[in-house]
C-alpha positions in Angstrom: 0.1 0.0 0.8 1.8 3.5 -0.6 1.8 6.5 1.3 1.2 9.4 0.4 2.8 13.0 0.6 1.9 16.3 -0.3 1.6 20.0 0.1 -0.9 22.0 2.0 -2.8 25.5 1.1 0.2 26.9 3.6 2.9 25.1 0.7 3.6 22.5 3.7 4.7 19.6 3.4 2.4 17.4 4.9 2.2 13.3 4.6 2.3 10.0 5.1 -1.3 9.4 4.8 -2.2 6.5 2.5 -5.8 6.8 -0.3 -8.4 6.2 3.4 -6.3 8.5 5.4 -6.3 11.0 2.2 -10.3 11.0 2.6 -10.2 13.6 5.3 -7.4 15.7 4.7 -8.4 18.8 1.9 -6.9 17.7 -0.9 -8.3 19.1 -4.5 -7.4 18.0 -7.8 -4.7 20.7 -7.9 -3.2 20.1 -4.7 0.4 18.4 -5.5 1.5 14.7 -3.9 3.9 12.5 -4.5 4.9 9.0 -3.5 8.1 6.6 -3.2 8.3 5.4 -7.2 7.2 8.5 -8.9 9.8 10.4 -10.5 8.2 14.2 -9.0 5.0 15.5 -8.1 1.9 15.9 -9.7 -1.5 16.9 -9.5 -3.2 14.5 -7.3 -6.1 14.1 -10.0 -2.9 13.0 -12.0 -2.7 10.1 -10.1 -4.5 7.1 -11.2 -5.6 5.7 -7.5 -6.1 9.4 -6.4 -9.1 9.8 -8.7 -11.6 8.1 -6.9 -10.8 10.8 -3.8 -12.7 13.6 -6.7 -15.6 11.4 -8.2 -19.0 13.0 -6.9 -20.4 10.1 -5.2 -17.1 10.4 -2.7 -17.5 14.3 -1.9 -20.4 13.4 -0.8 -19.2 9.8 1.7 -16.8 13.1 2.6 -19.5 15.5 3.9 -20.8 12.5 6.1 -18.1 11.8 7.5 -17.2 14.6 8.9 -20.1 16.5 8.7 -20.3 20.4 10.2 -22.5 20.6 13.0 -24.5 23.7 12.9 -27.2 24.5 15.6 -31.0 24.1 14.8 -32.0 27.7 13.4 -27.7 28.8 13.6 -27.7 31.7 11.0 -24.9 30.6 7.4 -23.3 34.0 8.1 -20.8 34.7 11.1 -23.0 38.2 10.8 -26.1 36.9 11.0 -25.6 35.7 14.3 -26.3 38.0 17.1 -23.6 38.7 20.1 -24.9 36.6 22.8 -27.2 38.5 25.9 -25.6 39.0 29.6 -26.9 36.1 31.4 -26.8 37.9 35.1 -25.7 34.6 36.5 -23.0 36.5 39.3 -25.8 38.9 39.1 -28.5 37.1 40.5 -26.6 34.7 42.2 -25.3 38.0 44.5 -28.9 39.9 44.9 -30.1 36.3 46.2 -28.0 34.7 48.5 -26.3 38.5 50.4 -29.1 39.8 51.7 -30.5 36.5 53.2 -26.9 35.2 55.0 -27.0 39.5 55.9 -29.7 39.5 56.4 -31.9 37.0 57.2 -34.5 38.8 53.8 -36.9 35.5 52.9 -38.2 37.7 49.9 -34.4 37.6 48.3 -34.7 34.2 47.5 -37.5 35.3 44.5 -33.5 36.0 43.2 -34.2 31.6 42.5 -36.4 32.8 40.0 -33.2 35.4 38.3 -31.0 32.5 38.0 -33.3 29.3 37.1 -33.3 32.5 33.8 -29.5 33.4 33.7 -29.2 29.6 33.2 -31.5 29.4 30.4 -29.2 31.9 28.5 -26.4 30.3 27.6 -28.1 27.3 26.0 -30.2 29.3 24.5 -28.2 30.8 22.2 -25.9 27.6 21.6 -28.8 26.2 20.3 -29.6 28.2 17.8 -33.0 30.3 19.6 -31.9 33.6 19.9 -34.0 35.6 20.6 -35.4 32.7 23.1 -32.3 33.6 24.7 -32.2 37.4 24.4 -36.4 36.9 26.0 -34.5 34.7 29.1 -32.4 37.5 29.2 -34.5 40.3 30.1 -36.5 38.0 32.4 -33.0 37.3 34.3 -33.0 40.7 34.4 -36.0 41.3 35.4 -36.4 38.9 38.2 -32.2 40.2 38.9 -33.9 44.3 39.6 -36.4 43.4 41.9 -34.7 40.8 44.4 -32.3 43.1 44.7 -34.8 46.4 45.1 -36.3 44.1 47.7 -32.3 43.5 49.0 -32.1 47.1 49.3 -35.4 47.9 50.9 -34.5 45.3 53.6 -31.3 46.4 54.5 -32.5 50.1 54.8 -35.6 48.8 57.0 -32.7 47.0 59.0 -30.6 49.9 59.4 -34.2 52.2 59.9 -34.5 50.1 62.9 -31.5 49.9 64.4 -31.9 53.2 64.4 -34.9 53.7 66.3 -34.7 51.6 68.4 -31.6 53.6 69.7 -33.1 56.4 70.2 -36.1 54.8 71.7 -34.6 53.5 74.6 -31.7 55.8 74.8 -34.9 58.5 75.6 -37.0 56.1 77.8 -32.9 55.1 79.9 -33.4 59.8 80.1 -36.6 59.9 81.5 -35.5 56.8 83.9 -32.5 59.1 85.2 -35.2 62.4 85.3 -37.4 60.0 86.8 -35.4 59.6 89.6 -33.9 62.8 90.2 
């Protein structure tokens, strides 16, 4: 069985390959090839053993050996593919966990809805479902912002409560001192 060398599109020598191996390589009719026993390099189409590589049926078989991977509904041009929307994953986790840990705000658990929507953005985008990815991103943003404002409200309420308690108990201490005189 012959082993072949070929010159790639960048002018570099590649080899050695069997005919079966060459089916997987980017060989064209004009690609220069050589094998032991040949006096000089020849175009691949001029080598009798390689002509089956360029049959229509061989080309079809070659397409099914390594088909291009495309997501369903994926656009063919890179210009048609929109930029992946922001997932809001980090923000949604932070606004869910931090307020709950800091002040025990159970309402911050509404951020779970933000986390669920944020986790959908990237898979939907990679499946080529761009409009659904954008919708999941906007839902994640909405729930993240709702949870953020609830957390801010709870923190402000806790601070105001502490201030009111200090003032109230401080004034009671002042009243107690005034009565003891």
